[in-house]
PDB file of N, H, CA, C and O in Angstrom:
ATOM      1  N   MET A   1      -8.476   1.961  13.869  1.00  0.00           N
ATOM      2  CA  MET A   1      -7.587   2.914  13.255  1.00  0.00           C
ATOM      3  C   MET A   1      -8.382   4.138  12.854  1.00  0.00           C
ATOM      4  O   MET A   1      -9.570   4.069  12.540  1.00  0.00           O
ATOM      5  N   GLY A   2      -7.707   5.223  12.874  1.00  0.00           N
ATOM      6  H   GLY A   2      -6.741   5.279  13.129  1.00  0.00           H
ATOM      7  CA  GLY A   2      -8.365   6.457  12.523  1.00  0.00           C
ATOM      8  C   GLY A   2      -8.462   6.658  11.027  1.00  0.00           C
ATOM      9  O   GLY A   2      -7.826   5.964  10.233  1.00  0.00           O
ATOM     10  N   LEU A   3      -9.257   7.601  10.682  1.00  0.00           N
ATOM     11  H   LEU A   3      -9.774   8.165  11.327  1.00  0.00           H
ATOM     12  CA  LEU A   3      -9.466   7.917   9.274  1.00  0.00           C
ATOM     13  C   LEU A   3      -8.169   8.386   8.622  1.00  0.00           C
ATOM     14  O   LEU A   3      -7.917   8.089   7.455  1.00  0.00           O
ATOM     15  N   ALA A   4      -7.359   9.107   9.361  1.00  0.00           N
ATOM     16  H   ALA A   4      -7.564   9.349  10.309  1.00  0.00           H
ATOM     17  CA  ALA A   4      -6.082   9.588   8.820  1.00  0.00           C
ATOM     18  C   ALA A   4      -5.165   8.420   8.469  1.00  0.00           C
ATOM     19  O   ALA A   4      -4.501   8.437   7.432  1.00  0.00           O
ATOM     20  N   ASP A   5      -5.128   7.402   9.336  1.00  0.00           N
ATOM     21  H   ASP A   5      -5.667   7.387  10.178  1.00  0.00           H
ATOM     22  CA  ASP A   5      -4.295   6.230   9.064  1.00  0.00           C
ATOM     23  C   ASP A   5      -4.780   5.483   7.836  1.00  0.00           C
ATOM     24  O   ASP A   5      -3.975   5.012   7.032  1.00  0.00           O
ATOM     25  N   LYS A   6      -6.081   5.375   7.690  1.00  0.00           N
ATOM     26  H   LYS A   6      -6.735   5.758   8.343  1.00  0.00           H
ATOM     27  CA  LYS A   6      -6.635   4.695   6.520  1.00  0.00           C
ATOM     28  C   LYS A   6      -6.305   5.464   5.241  1.00  0.00           C
ATOM     29  O   LYS A   6      -6.024   4.863   4.203  1.00  0.00           O
ATOM     30  N   ALA A   7      -6.341   6.794   5.322  1.00  0.00           N
ATOM     31  H   ALA A   7      -6.569   7.282   6.165  1.00  0.00           H
ATOM     32  CA  ALA A   7      -6.006   7.611   4.159  1.00  0.00           C
ATOM     33  C   ALA A   7      -4.536   7.453   3.794  1.00  0.00           C
ATOM     34  O   ALA A   7      -4.192   7.390   2.614  1.00  0.00           O
ATOM     35  N   LYS A   8      -3.661   7.389   4.808  1.00  0.00           N
ATOM     36  H   LYS A   8      -3.940   7.441   5.767  1.00  0.00           H
ATOM     37  CA  LYS A   8      -2.231   7.198   4.548  1.00  0.00           C
ATOM     38  C   LYS A   8      -1.978   5.855   3.882  1.00  0.00           C
ATOM     39  O   LYS A   8      -1.161   5.752   2.967  1.00  0.00           O
ATOM     40  N   ASN A   9      -2.674   4.833   4.340  1.00  0.00           N
ATOM     41  H   ASN A   9      -3.337   4.917   5.084  1.00  0.00           H
ATOM     42  CA  ASN A   9      -2.512   3.505   3.750  1.00  0.00           C
ATOM     43  C   ASN A   9      -2.994   3.487   2.307  1.00  0.00           C
ATOM     44  O   ASN A   9      -2.363   2.878   1.443  1.00  0.00           O
ATOM     45  N   ALA A  10      -4.109   4.154   2.051  1.00  0.00           N
ATOM     46  H   ALA A  10      -4.621   4.649   2.753  1.00  0.00           H
ATOM     47  CA  ALA A  10      -4.626   4.218   0.681  1.00  0.00           C
ATOM     48  C   ALA A  10      -3.654   4.979  -0.215  1.00  0.00           C
ATOM     49  O   ALA A  10      -3.443   4.599  -1.367  1.00  0.00           O
ATOM     50  N   ALA A  11      -3.066   6.046   0.308  1.00  0.00           N
ATOM     51  H   ALA A  11      -3.237   6.354   1.244  1.00  0.00           H
ATOM     52  CA  ALA A  11      -2.095   6.823  -0.461  1.00  0.00           C
ATOM     53  C   ALA A  11      -0.852   5.990  -0.753  1.00  0.00           C
ATOM     54  O   ALA A  11      -0.289   6.071  -1.844  1.00  0.00           O
ATOM     55  N   GLN A  12      -0.422   5.184   0.228  1.00  0.00           N
ATOM     56  H   GLN A  12      -0.880   5.118   1.115  1.00  0.00           H
ATOM     57  CA  GLN A  12       0.740   4.321   0.024  1.00  0.00           C
ATOM     58  C   GLN A  12       0.452   3.286  -1.060  1.00  0.00           C
ATOM     59  O   GLN A  12       1.321   2.969  -1.873  1.00  0.00           O
ATOM     60  N   ASP A  13      -0.761   2.767  -1.067  1.00  0.00           N
ATOM     61  H   ASP A  13      -1.467   3.024  -0.407  1.00  0.00           H
ATOM     62  CA  ASP A  13      -1.147   1.784  -2.078  1.00  0.00           C
ATOM     63  C   ASP A  13      -1.130   2.412  -3.469  1.00  0.00           C
ATOM     64  O   ASP A  13      -0.610   1.823  -4.417  1.00  0.00           O
ATOM     65  N   VAL A  14      -1.696   3.598  -3.585  1.00  0.00           N
ATOM     66  H   VAL A  14      -2.118   4.077  -2.815  1.00  0.00           H
ATOM     67  CA  VAL A  14      -1.731   4.288  -4.881  1.00  0.00           C
ATOM     68  C   VAL A  14      -0.315   4.624  -5.339  1.00  0.00           C
ATOM     69  O   VAL A  14       0.020   4.449  -6.510  1.00  0.00           O
ATOM     70  N   ALA A  15       0.510   5.104  -4.420  1.00  0.00           N
ATOM     71  H   ALA A  15       0.238   5.246  -3.468  1.00  0.00           H
ATOM     72  CA  ALA A  15       1.889   5.432  -4.769  1.00  0.00           C
ATOM     73  C   ALA A  15       2.630   4.178  -5.238  1.00  0.00           C
ATOM     74  O   ALA A  15       3.431   4.237  -6.171  1.00  0.00           O
ATOM     75  N   GLY A  16       2.362   3.058  -4.595  1.00  0.00           N
ATOM     76  H   GLY A  16       1.711   3.010  -3.837  1.00  0.00           H
ATOM     77  CA  GLY A  16       2.983   1.805  -5.006  1.00  0.00           C
ATOM     78  C   GLY A  16       2.559   1.389  -6.398  1.00  0.00           C
ATOM     79  O   GLY A  16       3.375   0.907  -7.183  1.00  0.00           O
ATOM     80  N   LYS A  17       1.289   1.574  -6.705  1.00  0.00           N
ATOM     81  H   LYS A  17       0.627   1.966  -6.067  1.00  0.00           H
ATOM     82  CA  LYS A  17       0.799   1.235  -8.042  1.00  0.00           C
ATOM     83  C   LYS A  17       1.434   2.127  -9.103  1.00  0.00           C
ATOM     84  O   LYS A  17       1.761   1.672 -10.199  1.00  0.00           O
ATOM     85  N   ILE A  18       1.602   3.405  -8.763  1.00  0.00           N
ATOM     86  H   ILE A  18       1.337   3.775  -7.872  1.00  0.00           H
ATOM     87  CA  ILE A  18       2.230   4.335  -9.703  1.00  0.00           C
ATOM     88  C   ILE A  18       3.693   3.952  -9.920  1.00  0.00           C
ATOM     89  O   ILE A  18       4.166   3.912 -11.056  1.00  0.00           O
ATOM     90  N   LYS A  19       4.410   3.671  -8.825  1.00  0.00           N
ATOM     91  H   LYS A  19       4.025   3.704  -7.902  1.00  0.00           H
ATOM     92  CA  LYS A  19       5.812   3.264  -8.946  1.00  0.00           C
ATOM     93  C   LYS A  19       5.940   2.003  -9.798  1.00  0.00           C
ATOM     94  O   LYS A  19       6.820   1.904 -10.653  1.00  0.00           O
ATOM     95  N   GLU A  20       5.065   1.058  -9.554  1.00  0.00           N
ATOM     96  H   GLU A  20       4.350   1.139  -8.859  1.00  0.00           H
ATOM     97  CA  GLU A  20       5.116  -0.185 -10.323  1.00  0.00           C
ATOM     98  C   GLU A  20       4.888   0.088 -11.805  1.00  0.00           C
ATOM     99  O   GLU A  20       5.595  -0.455 -12.654  1.00  0.00           O
ATOM    100  N   ALA A  21       3.905   0.926 -12.118  1.00  0.00           N
ATOM    101  H   ALA A  21       3.330   1.367 -11.428  1.00  0.00           H
ATOM    102  CA  ALA A  21       3.594   1.232 -13.511  1.00  0.00           C
ATOM    103  C   ALA A  21       4.738   1.984 -14.187  1.00  0.00           C
ATOM    104  O   ALA A  21       5.085   1.696 -15.332  1.00  0.00           O
ATOM    105  N   VAL A  22       5.322   2.949 -13.475  1.00  0.00           N
ATOM    106  H   VAL A  22       5.040   3.183 -12.545  1.00  0.00           H
ATOM    107  CA  VAL A  22       6.445   3.694 -14.045  1.00  0.00           C
ATOM    108  C   VAL A  22       7.638   2.759 -14.244  1.00  0.00           C
ATOM    109  O   VAL A  22       8.320   2.821 -15.268  1.00  0.00           O
ATOM    110  N   GLY A  23       7.881   1.904 -13.270  1.00  0.00           N
ATOM    111  H   GLY A  23       7.328   1.854 -12.439  1.00  0.00           H
ATOM    112  CA  GLY A  23       8.974   0.945 -13.394  1.00  0.00           C
ATOM    113  C   GLY A  23       8.781   0.008 -14.560  1.00  0.00           C
ATOM    114  O   GLY A  23       9.731  -0.337 -15.262  1.00  0.00           O
ATOM    115  N   GLN A  24       7.545  -0.400 -14.761  1.00  0.00           N
ATOM    116  H   GLN A  24       6.773  -0.120 -14.190  1.00  0.00           H
ATOM    117  CA  GLN A  24       7.251  -1.290 -15.887  1.00  0.00           C
ATOM    118  C   GLN A  24       7.421  -0.538 -17.210  1.00  0.00           C
ATOM    119  O   GLN A  24       7.948  -1.085 -18.179  1.00  0.00           O
ATOM    120  N   GLY A  25       6.978   0.701 -17.241  1.00  0.00           N
ATOM    121  H   GLY A  25       6.550   1.145 -16.454  1.00  0.00           H
ATOM    122  CA  GLY A  25       7.076   1.485 -18.468  1.00  0.00           C
ATOM    123  C   GLY A  25       8.497   1.836 -18.847  1.00  0.00           C
ATOM    124  O   GLY A  25       8.826   1.934 -20.029  1.00  0.00           O
ATOM    125  N   THR A  26       9.346   2.026 -17.837  1.00  0.00           N
ATOM    126  H   THR A  26       9.078   1.946 -16.876  1.00  0.00           H
ATOM    127  CA  THR A  26      10.739   2.395 -18.094  1.00  0.00           C
ATOM    128  C   THR A  26      11.674   1.200 -18.017  1.00  0.00           C
ATOM    129  O   THR A  26      12.888   1.346 -18.155  1.00  0.00           O
ATOM    130  N   ASP A  27      11.115   0.029 -17.798  1.00  0.00           N
ATOM    131  H   ASP A  27      10.128  -0.089 -17.686  1.00  0.00           H
ATOM    132  CA  ASP A  27      11.884  -1.209 -17.663  1.00  0.00           C
ATOM    133  C   ASP A  27      12.888  -1.117 -16.510  1.00  0.00           C
ATOM    134  O   ASP A  27      14.019  -1.595 -16.603  1.00  0.00           O
ATOM    135  N   ASP A  28      12.430  -0.481 -15.408  1.00  0.00           N
ATOM    136  H   ASP A  28      11.512  -0.093 -15.333  1.00  0.00           H
ATOM    137  CA  ASP A  28      13.251  -0.330 -14.202  1.00  0.00           C
ATOM    138  C   ASP A  28      12.762  -1.343 -13.169  1.00  0.00           C
ATOM    139  O   ASP A  28      11.775  -1.111 -12.470  1.00  0.00           O
ATOM    140  N   GLU A  29      13.462  -2.456 -13.088  1.00  0.00           N
ATOM    141  H   GLU A  29      14.263  -2.644 -13.656  1.00  0.00           H
ATOM    142  CA  GLU A  29      13.055  -3.555 -12.200  1.00  0.00           C
ATOM    143  C   GLU A  29      13.039  -3.122 -10.736  1.00  0.00           C
ATOM    144  O   GLU A  29      12.158  -3.527  -9.977  1.00  0.00           O
ATOM    145  N   HIS A  30      14.011  -2.300 -10.341  1.00  0.00           N
ATOM    146  H   HIS A  30      14.726  -1.971 -10.958  1.00  0.00           H
ATOM    147  CA  HIS A  30      14.089  -1.851  -8.947  1.00  0.00           C
ATOM    148  C   HIS A  30      12.839  -1.033  -8.573  1.00  0.00           C
ATOM    149  O   HIS A  30      12.231  -1.268  -7.528  1.00  0.00           O
ATOM    150  N   LEU A  31      12.470  -0.091  -9.416  1.00  0.00           N
ATOM    151  H   LEU A  31      12.964   0.100 -10.265  1.00  0.00           H
ATOM    152  CA  LEU A  31      11.304   0.747  -9.151  1.00  0.00           C
ATOM    153  C   LEU A  31      10.023  -0.088  -9.154  1.00  0.00           C
ATOM    154  O   LEU A  31       9.132   0.134  -8.335  1.00  0.00           O
ATOM    155  N   ARG A  32       9.936  -1.031 -10.062  1.00  0.00           N
ATOM    156  H   ARG A  32      10.661  -1.211 -10.727  1.00  0.00           H
ATOM    157  CA  ARG A  32       8.771  -1.919 -10.130  1.00  0.00           C
ATOM    158  C   ARG A  32       8.638  -2.715  -8.825  1.00  0.00           C
ATOM    159  O   ARG A  32       7.548  -2.824  -8.262  1.00  0.00           O
ATOM    160  N   ASN A  33       9.757  -3.266  -8.356  1.00  0.00           N
ATOM    161  H   ASN A  33      10.642  -3.177  -8.813  1.00  0.00           H
ATOM    162  CA  ASN A  33       9.717  -4.039  -7.112  1.00  0.00           C
ATOM    163  C   ASN A  33       9.425  -3.174  -5.900  1.00  0.00           C
ATOM    164  O   ASN A  33       8.754  -3.610  -4.965  1.00  0.00           O
ATOM    165  N   GLU A  34       9.929  -1.951  -5.916  1.00  0.00           N
ATOM    166  H   GLU A  34      10.474  -1.597  -6.675  1.00  0.00           H
ATOM    167  CA  GLU A  34       9.650  -1.026  -4.820  1.00  0.00           C
ATOM    168  C   GLU A  34       8.152  -0.710  -4.763  1.00  0.00           C
ATOM    169  O   GLU A  34       7.569  -0.631  -3.682  1.00  0.00           O
ATOM    170  N   GLY A  35       7.548  -0.534  -5.913  1.00  0.00           N
ATOM    171  H   GLY A  35       8.021  -0.599  -6.791  1.00  0.00           H
ATOM    172  CA  GLY A  35       6.107  -0.285  -5.977  1.00  0.00           C
ATOM    173  C   GLY A  35       5.308  -1.463  -5.452  1.00  0.00           C
ATOM    174  O   GLY A  35       4.334  -1.287  -4.720  1.00  0.00           O
ATOM    175  N   ARG A  36       5.721  -2.656  -5.826  1.00  0.00           N
ATOM    176  H   ARG A  36       6.512  -2.798  -6.421  1.00  0.00           H
ATOM    177  CA  ARG A  36       5.039  -3.858  -5.330  1.00  0.00           C
ATOM    178  C   ARG A  36       5.183  -3.964  -3.815  1.00  0.00           C
ATOM    179  O   ARG A  36       4.233  -4.326  -3.120  1.00  0.00           O
ATOM    180  N   ALA A  37       6.367  -3.648  -3.307  1.00  0.00           N
ATOM    181  H   ALA A  37       7.138  -3.354  -3.871  1.00  0.00           H
ATOM    182  CA  ALA A  37       6.608  -3.715  -1.854  1.00  0.00           C
ATOM    183  C   ALA A  37       5.715  -2.713  -1.122  1.00  0.00           C
ATOM    184  O   ALA A  37       5.166  -3.028  -0.066  1.00  0.00           O
ATOM    185  N   ASP A  38       5.569  -1.517  -1.674  1.00  0.00           N
ATOM    186  H   ASP A  38       6.016  -1.262  -2.531  1.00  0.00           H
ATOM    187  CA  ASP A  38       4.692  -0.520  -1.058  1.00  0.00           C
ATOM    188  C   ASP A  38       3.255  -1.029  -0.994  1.00  0.00           C
ATOM    189  O   ASP A  38       2.557  -0.819  -0.002  1.00  0.00           O
ATOM    190  N   GLN A  39       2.823  -1.695  -2.053  1.00  0.00           N
ATOM    191  H   GLN A  39       3.390  -1.865  -2.859  1.00  0.00           H
ATOM    192  CA  GLN A  39       1.464  -2.224  -2.082  1.00  0.00           C
ATOM    193  C   GLN A  39       1.272  -3.327  -1.050  1.00  0.00           C
ATOM    194  O   GLN A  39       0.228  -3.400  -0.402  1.00  0.00           O
ATOM    195  N   VAL A  40       2.272  -4.180  -0.897  1.00  0.00           N
ATOM    196  H   VAL A  40       3.120  -4.120  -1.424  1.00  0.00           H
ATOM    197  CA  VAL A  40       2.190  -5.262   0.078  1.00  0.00           C
ATOM    198  C   VAL A  40       2.135  -4.696   1.496  1.00  0.00           C
ATOM    199  O   VAL A  40       1.353  -5.160   2.326  1.00  0.00           O
ATOM    200  N   LYS A  41       2.971  -3.687   1.768  1.00  0.00           N
ATOM    201  H   LYS A  41       3.606  -3.310   1.094  1.00  0.00           H
ATOM    202  CA  LYS A  41       2.949  -3.049   3.086  1.00  0.00           C
ATOM    203  C   LYS A  41       1.572  -2.466   3.375  1.00  0.00           C
ATOM    204  O   LYS A  41       1.039  -2.603   4.476  1.00  0.00           O
ATOM    205  N   SER A  42       1.015  -1.822   2.375  1.00  0.00           N
ATOM    206  H   SER A  42       1.448  -1.711   1.480  1.00  0.00           H
ATOM    207  CA  SER A  42      -0.316  -1.233   2.527  1.00  0.00           C
ATOM    208  C   SER A  42      -1.364  -2.314   2.789  1.00  0.00           C
ATOM    209  O   SER A  42      -2.253  -2.129   3.620  1.00  0.00           O
ATOM    210  N   ASP A  43      -1.261  -3.431   2.091  1.00  0.00           N
ATOM    211  H   ASP A  43      -0.538  -3.582   1.417  1.00  0.00           H
ATOM    212  CA  ASP A  43      -2.208  -4.536   2.289  1.00  0.00           C
ATOM    213  C   ASP A  43      -2.124  -5.084   3.712  1.00  0.00           C
ATOM    214  O   ASP A  43      -3.148  -5.376   4.329  1.00  0.00           O
ATOM    215  N   PHE A  44      -0.895  -5.225   4.236  1.00  0.00           N
ATOM    216  H   PHE A  44      -0.063  -4.988   3.735  1.00  0.00           H
ATOM    217  CA  PHE A  44      -0.736  -5.713   5.607  1.00  0.00           C
ATOM    218  C   PHE A  44      -1.317  -4.731   6.617  1.00  0.00           C
ATOM    219  O   PHE A  44      -1.932  -5.136   7.604  1.00  0.00           O
ATOM    220  N   LYS A  45      -1.120  -3.445   6.367  1.00  0.00           N
ATOM    221  H   LYS A  45      -0.620  -3.116   5.565  1.00  0.00           H
ATOM    222  CA  LYS A  45      -1.675  -2.430   7.273  1.00  0.00           C
ATOM    223  C   LYS A  45      -3.203  -2.465   7.240  1.00  0.00           C
ATOM    224  O   LYS A  45      -3.857  -2.331   8.274  1.00  0.00           O
ATOM    225  N   LYS A  46      -3.761  -2.645   6.045  1.00  0.00           N
ATOM    226  H   LYS A  46      -3.230  -2.753   5.205  1.00  0.00           H
ATOM    227  CA  LYS A  46      -5.219  -2.728   5.925  1.00  0.00           C
ATOM    228  C   LYS A  46      -5.754  -3.952   6.670  1.00  0.00           C
ATOM    229  O   LYS A  46      -6.790  -3.883   7.331  1.00  0.00           O
ATOM    230  N   ALA A  47      -5.043  -5.065   6.555  1.00  0.00           N
ATOM    231  H   ALA A  47      -4.202  -5.122   6.018  1.00  0.00           H
ATOM    232  CA  ALA A  47      -5.463  -6.280   7.254  1.00  0.00           C
ATOM    233  C   ALA A  47      -5.420  -6.053   8.762  1.00  0.00           C
ATOM    234  O   ALA A  47      -6.317  -6.483   9.488  1.00  0.00           O
ATOM    235  N   GLY A  48      -4.384  -5.383   9.221  1.00  0.00           N
ATOM    236  H   GLY A  48      -3.655  -5.035   8.631  1.00  0.00           H
ATOM    237  CA  GLY A  48      -4.286  -5.069  10.649  1.00  0.00           C
ATOM    238  C   GLY A  48      -5.422  -4.177  11.100  1.00  0.00           C
ATOM    239  O   GLY A  48      -5.962  -4.363  12.191  1.00  0.00           O
ATOM    240  N   GLU A  49      -5.787  -3.222  10.283  1.00  0.00           N
ATOM    241  H   GLU A  49      -5.348  -3.071   9.398  1.00  0.00           H
ATOM    242  CA  GLU A  49      -6.906  -2.337  10.605  1.00  0.00           C
ATOM    243  C   GLU A  49      -8.201  -3.133  10.716  1.00  0.00           C
ATOM    244  O   GLU A  49      -8.995  -2.919  11.632  1.00  0.00           O
ATOM    245  N   ASN A  50      -8.407  -4.045   9.782  1.00  0.00           N
ATOM    246  H   ASN A  50      -7.762  -4.218   9.037  1.00  0.00           H
ATOM    247  CA  ASN A  50      -9.622  -4.857   9.800  1.00  0.00           C
ATOM    248  C   ASN A  50      -9.697  -5.725  11.047  1.00  0.00           C
ATOM    249  O   ASN A  50     -10.773  -5.910  11.616  1.00  0.00           O
ATOM    250  N   ILE A  51      -8.573  -6.250  11.468  1.00  0.00           N
ATOM    251  H   ILE A  51      -7.699  -6.100  11.006  1.00  0.00           H
ATOM    252  CA  ILE A  51      -8.550  -7.086  12.682  1.00  0.00           C
ATOM    253  C   ILE A  51      -8.870  -6.212  13.901  1.00  0.00           C
ATOM    254  O   ILE A  51      -9.667  -6.598  14.756  1.00  0.00           O
ATOM    255  N   LYS A  52      -8.245  -5.042  13.970  1.00  0.00           N
ATOM    256  H   LYS A  52      -7.598  -4.729  13.275  1.00  0.00           H
ATOM    257  CA  LYS A  52      -8.516  -4.140  15.105  1.00  0.00           C
ATOM    258  C   LYS A  52      -9.976  -3.729  15.119  1.00  0.00           C
ATOM    259  O   LYS A  52     -10.606  -3.703  16.176  1.00  0.00           O
ATOM    260  N   ASP A  53     -10.521  -3.407  13.943  1.00  0.00           N
ATOM    261  H   ASP A  53     -10.009  -3.428  13.084  1.00  0.00           H
ATOM    262  CA  ASP A  53     -11.922  -3.007  13.860  1.00  0.00           C
ATOM    263  C   ASP A  53     -12.849  -4.148  14.288  1.00  0.00           C
ATOM    264  O   ASP A  53     -13.883  -3.904  14.910  1.00  0.00           O
ATOM    265  N   ALA A  54     -12.492  -5.369  13.965  1.00  0.00           N
ATOM    266  H   ALA A  54     -11.653  -5.568  13.460  1.00  0.00           H
ATOM    267  CA  ALA A  54     -13.317  -6.521  14.330  1.00  0.00           C
ATOM    268  C   ALA A  54     -13.369  -6.697  15.840  1.00  0.00           C
ATOM    269  O   ALA A  54     -14.413  -7.052  16.389  1.00  0.00           O
ATOM    270  N   PHE A  55     -12.262  -6.455  16.506  1.00  0.00           N
ATOM    271  H   PHE A  55     -11.415  -6.167  16.060  1.00  0.00           H
ATOM    272  CA  PHE A  55     -12.224  -6.617  17.958  1.00  0.00           C
ATOM    273  C   PHE A  55     -12.829  -5.428  18.683  1.00  0.00           C
ATOM    274  O   PHE A  55     -13.207  -5.540  19.850  1.00  0.00           O
ATOM    275  N   LYS A  56     -12.926  -4.277  17.998  1.00  0.00           N
ATOM    276  H   LYS A  56     -12.619  -4.186  17.051  1.00  0.00           H
ATOM    277  CA  LYS A  56     -13.558  -3.102  18.586  1.00  0.00           C
ATOM    278  C   LYS A  56     -15.045  -3.332  18.835  1.00  0.00           C
ATOM    279  O   LYS A  56     -15.595  -2.956  19.870  1.00  0.00           O
ATOM    280  N   ASP A  57     -15.663  -3.957  17.856  1.00  0.00           N
ATOM    281  H   ASP A  57     -15.215  -4.262  17.016  1.00  0.00           H
ATOM    282  CA  ASP A  57     -17.124  -4.144  17.901  1.00  0.00           C
ATOM    283  C   ASP A  57     -17.479  -5.189  18.876  1.00  0.00           C
ATOM    284  O   ASP A  57     -18.659  -5.489  19.056  1.00  0.00           O
TER     285      ASP A  57
END
């Protein structure tokens, strides 16, 4: 994966953490869950990147 893709994934993870924190602070369950979902998506993308990188070498 390219550097741009890795940066997008990192940004998605950070955005998810922010959404989760705001949702927790405002007691908004929907926003909290949306933030968690963004983080999970980012984690799966990172895992996919690691697998691709492993097969590259």
